[in-house]
C-alpha positions in Angstrom: 0.0 0.0 0.0 2.7 2.5 1.0 4.5 1.7 -2.3 1.4 2.5 -4.3 0.9 5.7 -2.4 4.4 6.7 -3.1 4.0 6.1 -6.8 0.8 8.2 -6.8 2.5 11.0 -4.9 5.4 11.0 -7.5 2.9 11.1 -10.3 0.9 13.9 -8.7 4.1 16.0 -8.3 5.0 15.3 -11.9 1.6 16.6 -13.1 1.9 19.6 -10.9 5.3 20.5 -12.3 4.0 19.9 -15.8 1.2 22.4 -15.2 3.7 24.9 -13.9 6.1 24.4 -16.9 3.2 24.6 -19.4 1.9 27.8 -17.8 5.4 29.3 -17.9 5.7 28.5 -21.5 2.3 30.0 -22.4 3.2 33.1 -20.3 6.0 33.9 -22.7 3.4 35.4 -25.0 0.7 36.7 -22.6 0.0 37.9 -19.1 -1.3 35.8 -16.3 -4.6 37.7 -16.2 -5.4 36.4 -19.7 -4.3 32.8 -19.2 -7.0 30.2 -19.1 -6.7 27.0 -17.1 -8.0 25.1 -20.2 -5.0 26.4 -22.1 -2.7 25.0 -19.5 -4.4 21.6 -19.1 -4.6 21.2 -22.9 -0.8 21.8 -23.1 -0.2 19.1 -20.5 -2.8 16.7 -21.9 -4.9 16.4 -18.8 -8.6 17.1 -18.1 -9.5 20.6 -16.9 -10.8 19.1 -13.6 -7.3 17.8 -12.9 -6.1 21.4 -12.6 -8.0 21.8 -9.3 -6.2 18.9 -7.7 -3.1 21.1 -7.7 -4.2 24.7 -7.8 -7.3 26.6 -6.7 -7.1 29.0 -9.6 -4.7 30.5 -12.2 -3.8 33.1 -9.6 -2.8 30.3 -7.2 -0.7 28.8 -10.0 1.0 32.2 -10.5 1.9 32.4 -6.8 3.5 28.9 -7.1 5.5 30.2 -10.1 6.7 33.2 -8.0 7.9 30.7 -5.3 9.6 28.6 -7.9 11.3 31.6 -9.4 12.5 33.3 -6.2 12.3 30.8 -3.3 15.6 29.1 -4.1 17.4 32.4 -4.4 17.3 33.2 -0.7 20.3 31.2 0.4 22.3 32.4 -2.6 21.4 36.1 -1.9 22.5 35.7 1.7 25.8 34.1 0.6 26.4 36.8 -2.0 25.9 39.7 0.4 27.6 38.0 3.3 30.6 40.0 4.6 33.3 39.9 1.9 36.9 41.1 2.0 35.7 44.4 0.4 32.6 45.9 -1.2 33.9 45.4 -4.7 34.1 41.6 -4.1 30.5 41.6 -2.9 29.3 43.6 -5.9 31.2 41.3 -8.3 29.5 38.3 -6.7 26.0 39.9 -6.9 26.3 40.9 -10.5 27.6 37.4 -11.5 24.7 35.8 -9.6 22.2 37.9 -11.4 23.7 37.2 -14.8 23.8 33.5 -14.1 20.2 33.4 -12.9 18.9 35.3 -16.0 20.8 32.9 -18.3 19.5 29.8 -16.4 15.9 30.9 -15.8 15.0 33.6 -18.5 11.3 32.6 -18.6 10.9 33.0 -14.8 12.7 36.4 -14.9 10.4 37.6 -17.7 7.3 36.3 -15.9 8.4 38.2 -12.7 9.1 41.4 -14.6 5.7 41.4 -16.3 3.6 40.3 -13.2 5.3 42.5 -10.6 3.0 45.3 -11.6 0.4 43.1 -13.4 -3.3 42.7 -12.9 -3.3 39.6 -10.6 -3.2 40.9 -7.0 -2.2 37.7 -5.2 0.8 37.3 -7.6 1.8 41.0 -7.1 1.6 40.5 -3.4 3.6 37.2 -3.6 6.4 39.0 -5.5 6.3 41.9 -3.1 6.6 39.6 -0.1 9.5 37.7 -1.6 11.3 41.0 -2.3 10.7 42.1 1.2 12.3 38.9 2.5 15.3 39.6 0.3 15.6 43.1 1.8 15.4 41.7 5.3 18.1 39.2 4.5 20.3 41.8 2.9 19.8 44.1 5.8 20.8 41.4 8.3 24.1 40.8 6.4 24.8 44.5 6.0 24.3 45.0 9.7 27.3 42.8 10.3 29.7 45.1 8.5 31.9 47.5 10.5 30.7 50.2 8.1 27.2 49.8 9.6 28.3 51.1 13.0 26.0 54.0 14.0 23.3 53.1 11.4 19.8 52.8 12.7 17.4 50.1 11.6 15.4 52.2 9.2 18.5 53.4 7.4 19.8 49.9 7.0 16.5 48.8 5.6 16.5 51.7 3.1 20.0 50.6 2.0 18.9 47.0 1.7 16.0 48.0 -0.5 18.3 50.1 -2.7 20.5 47.0 -3.3 17.4 44.8 -4.0 15.9 47.3 -6.4 19.3 47.6 -8.2 19.4 43.8 -8.5 16.0 43.9 -10.3 17.3 46.6 -12.6 20.4 44.6 -13.3 18.3 41.5 -14.1 16.3 43.5 -16.6 19.5 44.8 -18.2 20.8 41.3 -18.6 17.5 40.1 -20.0 17.7 42.7 -22.7 21.3 41.7 -23.5 20.6 37.9 -23.7 20.5 37.7 -27.5 23.1 40.3 -28.1 26.9 40.2 -28.4 29.5 39.4 -25.7 30.5 43.0 -25.9 27.1 44.2 -25.0 26.9 41.7 -22.0 30.3 43.0 -20.9 29.0 46.6 -21.1 25.9 45.6 -19.0 28.3 44.0 -16.4 30.4 47.1 -16.2 27.3 49.4 -15.9 25.7 47.2 -13.2 28.9 47.2 -11.3 29.3 50.9 -11.5 25.7 51.5 -10.4 26.1 49.3 -7.3 29.4 50.9 -6.5 27.6 54.3 -6.5 25.3 52.9 -3.8 28.3 51.7 -1.9 30.0 55.1 -2.1 26.9 56.8 -0.8 26.7 54.4 2.1 30.2 55.3 3.2 29.3 59.0 3.4 25.7 58.7 4.7 26.6 59.5 8.3 29.3 62.0 7.4 
């Protein structure tokens, strides 16, 4: 009996992942608000009723896509912004992480960029909550820096949000450069690095 239940659970997980993958593919050409569950189930080859065994609605599916796109990044973000030998090393790691993530998960990044200000409220809120978690994690790491001596909590949070917002801008720049030349990608890397350095310079003089 337990073996049979295990097989069913694996099959259920496969179907759920297939629905997520199919939706992500369909969302390359449209927004989530226009996506119909029948489109998704047709792409997977299951009955529309099967959709509701995994998701309550297309909005619920969109929230799951947000978790899939951003959930695994939390430990990487913490590692990237952890205390480094200097700020340039931290910035280089952050820019490389973003470039690699865009290269590996372009459809997820495109989905997030479109739906962050899209028409599906639960998905907007899920993205906002994930970004707020990133800011909290970045703040916790920044607070460990000797440079943070004398900073109050609200200023550290403001700085963390600046870095997170810049990471989103950098992701958009790398998305635009995906199909271009190596020279253009190098230009984006240099620009993103300079922009983050500007935040770092401002940080050093904030309490001055």
